[in-house]
N, C-alpha and C positions, 0 to 999 in steps of 0.2 A: 076081042074084049079082054082087057088086062085083069089079072087076078087081083083080088082084094088083099091088102096088107094083113099079114098074120101077126098075132101078139107074140112078143119074144118069149122064148122058153124060160129064161132066167131074168130076174130083176137086175137092172144095171146098178153098179156100185155108186156110192154117194160122191158128189163132187168135192173138190178141194176146199172150198169155203165151208161146206157143211162139216167136213172132217175137222177143220181147224176150230170151228166153233164148238164141236163136240169135245175135242181134246182140251180146249180152254175151259169149258165148264167142268170137265172131269178134274182138271188141275186145281181149279178153285175149290171144288168139293173136297179133294184130298187135303189141300192146305187148311181148309176150315176144320176138317175132321181131325187133322194132326195137331192143329193149334188148340183144339178143344179137348181132345182125349189122348194126345200123344200116342196114337196107335201105330205110327210109322217109325218109332224110335228104333225098334229092333231091325226093321227093314233097312234103315240107314246104316246101322251098325254092321249088318251083314254086307251091304254094298261097299262100305268103307273097308271092311276086311278083305273083300275081293279085289278092290282097287289099290290097296296099300302096296303090294309088291310092284305093281306097274308104276306107281308114283315114285317108289324108291329107285326103280331101274331108270326112270326118266330123269330123276334128280341127281343120280350118281355122277354122270360126267361133269355137271356144273360144280358139284361139291369137290370132285377130284381136281378140277381146274383151280378152284379157290384154294385148296390145300397146296397145290404146286406153287401157285403165285405167292401164297403166304410163306412157304418154305424159302423161296428165293429172297423174299423181302427180309425174312428173319435172318437168313444167312448173310445177306449184305449188311444188316445192322450189326450182327455179331462180328463180322470182319472189321467194321469200322470201330466198334467198341474195343475189340482186341488190340487193334493198332494204337488206339488212344491209350489203353491201359499199359501197353508195352512202353510207349513214350513216357507216360507218367512214371512208370517204374524206373526207367533209365534216368529220368530227371531226379527222382527221389534218391536213387543210388549215388548220383554225382553230388547231390546236396549233402548226403550222409558222409561221403568221402571228404568233401570240403570241411564239414563240421569236425570230423576226426582230425584232419590236418590242422584246423584252427585251434582245437583243444590242445593238441600236442605242442603247437607253436606257442600258445599262451603259457603252457607249463614251462617250456624252456625259457621264455622271456622272464617269467616270474623267478625262475631259478637264477637267471643271470642278474636280475635286479637285487636278489637276495645274496649276492656274493659276499663272503666275509670281508670286512674292511681291513685294509692293510695300511700300516702307518706310512703317510706320505704318498699314497697312491690313490687314484680315482679311476673308475671304470667308464669307458665310452662304449656303449652298446652299438653294434653295427650289424649289417646283413651282408652275406656273401652274394655277390652279383654274378660272378663267373669264375670258371677255373681255367688254368693255363692250358693251351692246346697241346703243349709238349707232353707226350706220354711218359717221358723219363724224368719229369720234375713234378713235385707236389706243391703247387702254388695256387692261390686263389686271390681274387680281387674283391675288396670290401668297399662299401659306400661311405667310407670315412677317410678324410685326407688331412692335409695340412690346415685346411680351413676349420677343422674340428680339433685342432691341437695334436694331431698324430705326427709322430716323428719316426725316422728309421731306428730300428733296434728295440722298439717297445714290445713287450711280450703280449701274446694273444691267448686268451683262455676262454673256456666255456664254463658251465655251471659245475663241472666235475674236475677239470684239471687243465693242464697246459696243452695248447694246440700248436703254437708256432711263434713266429717272430715277424714283425713288420720289417721288410727289406727295402722297399721303395715306396716313396710317398709322392702323390700328385695333389693338386689343389682340392679335389673333392673325392678322390679315391686313393686307395693304397694297396700295394701288393704284399701278401702275407705268405711266407714260406713255411709250410707245415713242418711239424716236428719229424714226420716220417720221410721227408725228402732225403736223398742220399748225401747231400752236402750239409745237412743240418745236424748239429750236436747240442747237447744240453748237459751241464754238470748237475749231478744228482747225489743224493745221500740216502743210504739204506736206513730206514727208520728202525730196523731191529738191531743192527750192529753199529750204526753211525759211519759205516765205510763210505768214502767218497768215490764216486764213479762217474763215467761219462757214457751216456746213451746216444746212439746214432740211428738215423733213419736208414731204411733199406728200400725205399720206394713203394712200400705197401702200407696201407692205412691200418693194418692189423698187427704189425710187428715192428719192434725196435730191437736193437742188439747192443750188447756191451762187449766191445772188443778189447784185446790186450788185458784180459783179466788174469790176475795172478792165480796160478793153479791152486794155491793154498788159501785163496780168499774165501771168507765165510759168506757165500751167497747161495740162497736156497729158493726153491720154487715157493711162491706165495709171498716173498718179501715185497714190501711197498717202497717205491722210490719217489722221493720228493726233491724239488730243486734245492740245491745247497746254498745258492746265492753268492758263491765265491767269484763268479765271473763279472759281477756288476751289471749284468743284463737282466737276468731273471731273478725276481725277488725270492727269498728263501721261503720254503714251505708250500710251494705249489705242487699238488699231486701230479705225477708224470706217468708212471707205469707200474706194472706188477710183473715180477719175474715169473716166467712160465716154466723154463727148464734151463739147465746148464749143460755145457758140453766140455769134455776134457780136452786137453791140448792135442792137436793133430799136426804133426810136422812143424810145430812151433812151440816155444816154451810158454805160450799164453793160452788160457781157456777162454770160452765165450759163454755168454748168457743171453737168452732170448726173452723178450718182455712183451707184454700186451699194453698198449696205451690205455690209460684210464679215461681220457677225454674222448669225445665223439669226433675224432679226427676224420674229416671227409664225409660226415653224416649229417650234421646239422647246418641250418642256414644262418643262425644268429650267433654272434660271438661278442666278446668284450675285449677291448684293448686297454691294458693297464698303463696309465701315464702318470708321471710324478706330478704332484700338486705343486703349484708355484709357492715358493717360500714367501712367508709373510714377514715383511720388514718390521723390525722392532721399533716401537714408537719412540720418537726423540724426546728427551727430557725437556720439560718446560723451563725449569730453572737452570741457569748457568752459574758458573763460579764467578763470584765478584772479585 
């Protein structure tokens, strides 16, 4: 005969549905209690204080990744902006240089246009196009020729003084031999003493020389030399040079004087060619002798 079942010593635990219902009711009760009396505010604050370090630790990798990505994005934008600003700076620098060049060129052109008028002469303003390739000659080519009334032998000046002489002429261009060429001479007159001299080129744009100078000639540093006009080529009164120093005779009976050209020989682009104005014929008399 089988033994009768005995009662369990301990009561079995509640099932899952019963526990879920109990927790659900407890949650509703706590929600109602907190909404009515805010009794769980301090509990939430304490739990938040406990969980905050964990939240920060979990959020740090994402924030670090965002900072790194932002750094590279910002660095790329700065590189692009830096390149753009450098290009803009270079462009503005070139524009500023062009502006300075234009201002200087306008000043020289205005000075050329304001050349003092000489009786029977008119000025033809031109521009230097190129220089002679020969290093032993001082010659330039200008953009004015026979089509503009230019002839060989005409003097060439700038706003300050004498530059040279037209030596060859073509239809639309002309060759100008500068005053500093070794084969170029110009008769001048000392403004202080009236002494007539001849200055010659030495192949340098910064120096002229007076050769075969009498050792007793009154020539001093600082004397100004203008064209004398006795050769029939250069009109009288054009500024030419300033005496820098004199040298006593050496193995010859003649002294020498070295001068500085007053004009911008070899420096400026624009020049003026002095040409004689055509003579105006006298009007014929209307009435004749009867």
